[in-house]
C-alpha positions, 0 to 999 in steps of 0.5 A, a space after each residue: 516285412 520290416 519297415 523303416 522311417 525315411 524323409 524324402 526331400 524334393 526340390 522342384 525347379 519346374 512346376 510342370 513336374 508337379 503332376 507327375 510327382 503327385 501321380 507317383 506319391 498317390 501310387 505309394 500313398 499307403 506308405 506316406 505318413 505325411 507331406 509338406 510342400 512350400 512354394 518359394 515364389 521368389 526363387 521360382 521353385 517348390 520344396 517338399 518333404 515326404 515322411 514314409 514308413 515303408 520297406 527300404 525297396 519301396 522307399 528306394 523306388 519312390 526316390 528313384 522315380 522322383 529323381 528321374 523326373 526332369 528339373 527335380 532334385 531328390 535326397 533321402 534320409 533313412 532311420 537306423 
Protein backbone atom coordinates (compact mmCIF):
# COMPACT_ATOMS: atom_id res chain seq x y z
CA UNK A 1 0.00 0.00 0.00
CA UNK A 2 1.26 3.48 -0.87
CA UNK A 3 2.28 5.71 2.00
CA UNK A 4 2.46 9.46 2.41
CA UNK A 5 4.47 11.74 4.63
CA UNK A 6 2.39 13.92 6.93
CA UNK A 7 2.91 16.29 9.82
CA UNK A 8 0.29 16.33 12.54
CA UNK A 9 0.34 19.55 14.56
CA UNK A 10 -1.22 19.31 18.00
CA UNK A 11 -1.97 21.99 20.58
CA UNK A 12 -2.89 20.62 24.00
CA UNK A 13 -4.78 23.07 26.21
CA UNK A 14 -5.25 20.65 29.10
CA UNK A 15 -2.26 18.52 30.07
CA UNK A 16 -4.58 15.85 31.49
CA UNK A 17 -5.15 14.81 27.86
CA UNK A 18 -1.48 13.79 27.55
CA UNK A 19 -2.11 10.23 28.72
CA UNK A 20 -4.70 9.61 25.99
CA UNK A 21 -2.51 11.30 23.35
CA UNK A 22 0.42 9.07 24.23
CA UNK A 23 -1.83 5.99 24.18
CA UNK A 24 -2.98 6.81 20.63
CA UNK A 25 0.54 7.60 19.43
CA UNK A 26 1.90 4.40 20.97
CA UNK A 27 -0.75 2.36 19.13
CA UNK A 28 0.47 3.80 15.78
CA UNK A 29 4.18 3.99 16.65
CA UNK A 30 5.25 1.86 13.67
CA UNK A 31 4.20 4.76 11.38
CA UNK A 32 5.79 7.57 13.39
CA UNK A 33 9.09 8.86 12.01
CA UNK A 34 9.60 11.41 14.78
CA UNK A 35 7.87 13.58 17.30
CA UNK A 36 8.60 16.79 19.14
CA UNK A 37 6.79 18.25 22.12
CA UNK A 38 7.29 21.70 23.55
CA UNK A 39 5.70 22.72 26.85
CA UNK A 40 4.68 26.38 26.80
CA UNK A 41 4.29 27.01 30.52
CA UNK A 42 3.58 30.72 30.19
CA UNK A 43 0.42 29.92 28.20
CA UNK A 44 -0.41 26.71 30.09
CA UNK A 45 -0.32 24.49 27.01
CA UNK A 46 1.89 22.18 24.99
CA UNK A 47 2.65 22.12 21.28
CA UNK A 48 3.49 18.86 19.51
CA UNK A 49 4.43 17.85 16.01
CA UNK A 50 4.28 14.28 14.77
CA UNK A 51 5.89 13.19 11.49
CA UNK A 52 4.31 10.09 9.98
CA UNK A 53 4.97 7.86 6.98
CA UNK A 54 1.76 5.90 6.56
CA UNK A 55 -1.21 5.20 4.30
CA UNK A 56 -3.65 8.12 4.15
CA UNK A 57 -6.33 6.23 6.07
CA UNK A 58 -3.97 5.59 8.98
CA UNK A 59 -2.92 9.24 9.13
CA UNK A 60 -6.58 10.24 9.04
CA UNK A 61 -7.41 7.80 11.84
CA UNK A 62 -4.67 9.19 14.08
CA UNK A 63 -5.68 12.79 13.36
CA UNK A 64 -9.34 11.99 13.95
CA UNK A 65 -8.76 10.20 17.25
CA UNK A 66 -6.52 12.98 18.52
CA UNK A 67 -8.97 15.65 17.40
CA UNK A 68 -11.82 14.05 19.34
CA UNK A 69 -9.98 14.46 22.64
CA UNK A 70 -11.19 17.35 24.81
CA UNK A 71 -9.01 20.48 24.81
CA UNK A 72 -6.88 19.18 21.91
CA UNK A 73 -6.60 20.97 18.54
CA UNK A 74 -5.19 19.05 15.56
CA UNK A 75 -4.23 19.98 12.00
CA UNK A 76 -2.61 17.69 9.46
CA UNK A 77 -0.47 18.58 6.46
CA UNK A 78 0.11 15.92 3.78
CA UNK A 79 2.88 15.58 1.22
CA UNK A 80 1.87 15.57 -2.45
